[in-house]
C-alpha positions, -999 to +999 in steps of 0.1 A: -123+638-042-154+620-030-161+583-034-191+566-051-214+545-030-208+508-035-245+499-040-247+524-068-218+508-086-234+473-085-263+485-107-241+506-129-216+479-137-244+454-145-254+477-174-220+486-189-183+480-190-164+499-162-141+527-173-110+543-158-133+571-146-154+546-126-122+533-109-111+568-101-144+577-085-146+544-065-110+548-053-113+585-046-084+595-068-078+611-102-079+593-135-042+601-139-034+582-107-054+552-119-036+553-152-002+553-134-011+523-114-026+501-141+003+510-165+029+502-138+042+537-137+032+542-101+066+551-086+051+585-075+020+569-060+018+561-023+014+525-012-019+532+003-033+549-028-020+521-050-037+496-028-070+515-030-068+517-068-061+480-072-090+471-049-113+493-070-100+477-102-107+442-088-141+451-075-152+466-108-135+441-130-118+469-149-094+460-177-069+485-191-078+498-226-047+486-244-054+505-276-059+538-258-028+532-237-007+524-268-016+557-284-003+575-253+028+554-246+036+541-281+036+506-266+011+478-272+027+453-248+023+427-275+051+406-289+048+384-320+063+349-320+066+335-356+074+298-357+077+276-389+056+245-380+030+245-353+026+207-358+062+200-349+063+191-311+096+209-309+080+244-311+054+244-283+082+241-257+101+270-273+069+290-273+063+282-237+097+296-227+089+328-247+055+331-231+065+325-195+093+350-197+074+378-215+041+374-196+061+378-163+071+412-177+036+423-187+036+413-224+011+393-243+022+369-271+007+368-306+015+333-320+020+332-358+027+300-378+044+303-412+043+267-423+077+272-439+060+296-463+079+327-474+047+346-483+032+339-449+065+351-433+062+383-452+026+387-441+037+382-405+061+411-408+033+433-422+012+422-392+039+433-368+043+466-385+005+473-390-003+465-354+027+483-339+038+453-319+066+460-295+088+432-306+092+401-327+108+367-321+112+349-354+125+317-369+134+331-403+128+313-436+135+337-465+135+371-449+168+390-452+188+410-427+181+442-446+143+435-446+144+429-409+163+462-403+136+480-424+109+466-401+124+489-374+110+467-346+131+450-318+137+415-331+154+383-319+160+353-341+155+316-333+184+298-350+221+303-357+217+340-368+247+336-392+230+355-419+216+382-396+246+401-381+225+430-369+202+409-346+204+389-315+198+351-320+194+321-299+198+286-313+207+250-305+241+234-313+230+213-343+266+205-352+273+194-317+241+173-316+251+153-347+286+148-333+272+136-299+249+111-316+275+098-340+301+094-312+276+074-292+269+050-321+306+046-328+314+039-291+288+011-293+307-005-322+288+007-352+308+015-384+280+014-410+257+043-399+229+056-421+217+092-420+181+104-426+189+141-433+159+163-433+157+189-461+160+224-447+135+250-458+159+277-449+189+292-466+213+274-443+241+248-449+234+211-446+248+210-410+237+175-402+253+160-433+285+180-429+291+168-393+280+133-402+307+134-429+332+151-405+328+123-379+334+096-405+366+113-416+378+119-381+374+082-372+387+070-405+354+053-415+345+047-451+315+068-463+288+051-483+265+077-499+238+050-504+233+053-466+223+090-468+187+098-475+173+133-477+136+140-471+112+165-456+110+166-418+079+145-410+072+111-394+059+096-427+089+107-446+112+093-419+094+059-423+098+060-461+135+069-458+140+040-434+125+015-458+149+027-484+179+023-461+170-012-449+163-022-485+200-016-495+221-047-503+242-038-473+219-020-449+232+001-420+235-013-384+225+021-370+206+051-383+209+088-372+178+108-380+178+146-384+151+150-357+128+129-336+099+130-360+121+114-386+135+089-360+100+079-348+090+073-384+121+052-389+114+032-357+078+024-369+091+014-403+117-009-387+090-026-366+067-030-396+095-048-414+099-072-386+132-058-374+141-056-337+153-023-324+181-022-313+191-058-320+188-055-358+193-017-361+199+011-337+181+044-341+190+079-327+170+111-330+176+148-322+154+171-302+139+150-273+103+158-280+078+143-255+068+114-279+104+101-280+100+089-244+067+071-252+079+050-282+085+013-281+114+011-274+120+046-260+141+066-284+177+075-278+181+112-287+201+143-282+179+167-261+179+203-273+171+229-246+138+240-261+123+259-232+156+276-225+159+287-262+125+304-259+132+319-225+167+332-236+152+347-268+125+365-247+151+378-223+173+392-251+142+409-266+133+425-233+167+441-234+159+456-268+126+470-258+121+508-254+140+522-225+165+493-223+202+498-230+214+487-264+243+463-268+261+447-297+241+418-312+246+385-293+244+350-308+238+323-282+242+287-291+228+262-264+243+227-263+224+195-265+226+165-241+226+128-250+196+109-236+205+072-239+174+050-240+165+016-254+167+022-291+205+019-293+228-010-286+259-028-299+256-042-334+249-080-335+267-084-369+299-072-385+295-039-404 
C-alpha cells in the first residue's frame, strides 16, 4: 500500500479532522492495522509497523473515535465515579486515587456528585446504563443491593459494603478511627470528652457514637449524654455544636468531632469564645484533610488513607471489567493513623 505525500496532508488536515483512513494512508498500512494499534490490540502487529502507525497518529493529531469503537468492542473505556459531596475536601483525594489508577489503564473518569440526594443517585445509575459505561465506583446513599445487581455493570462501592454482599467495597475503619482518637484523649488524662457526631445520610449504624460509648464502657468512664451533639457534617454545624457543648454547666475538657470539617468549626467556635486550644479544651478530628494542617493550632486528627481508598477501589474494578477473572466479592477496610498536632494536650482542670 502506497503512502500519501506529507505536503498533501498539511493542506488536507488544515481543512478537516483526520480519520483512521488518513492515518492508514500516511503509515502505509490497512485501517484494520491502525485500529489494532490505537485500541491496544496490536499483539499481532510488528514493532516497526506499530511505530509507523503511532508516528502517523502524532503527525496528524488523530484521536480515536470512542463512539465508533464502543459499537465494535462493546466498551466505552469510561468509568463513572459517584461521590456524595464534592465540597467535602475528603473526596478529591479519593477521586485522585481512582483517576490515577484507571487512567493508567486507558480509562476516562466521569465524575458525578449526588449531594447526598437519593434522586440524583438514581439518575446517576440511569446515566451509567444509558451511556454504557464500563464500570461504576459509588458511595451509596439509598440504592439497594438488588438495584445495583439489576444495573448489570461492574461496580465497586466506597464504604463498608455491609449492605451490599454481592459487590466489592473499599472503606476506611471508622470504628478504629474513633477508638484511636478516644484512646489518645484518655492517655492525656481527659475523662469528660464531648462528641460532635455527624448525622449520616446513609442507612448505616451510628458508628462514631457506638465506639465513643464502647470506649467509655471499656475504661469505666461515666457517660454524660449532654456531651453528645448530633448535627450535619459541615464546618458551620460543627461551630454551632461546639457552642452548645461549651455552654453546658460542666463543659467537656476535650471534644472528638466526627470529621475534620466539624472539628475545624469547633476550633473556630472555641477561639471566638475566647477559649485557648488545647489549654481550655482539646479538639480531635477524623480524616486529615489538607486544611487540618493549616488551622491555628494545627488539628490533631486520625488520617484516613483517602488516596489509597480510591486507588484500591479502581484496582478492584479493573478486575471486574470484561475479560478479567471473577472472584468472590471482597470488602477491604483500610486503617487510619493518628496525627498528633497542637490541638490536643493534657487537661488543666479536673474533669
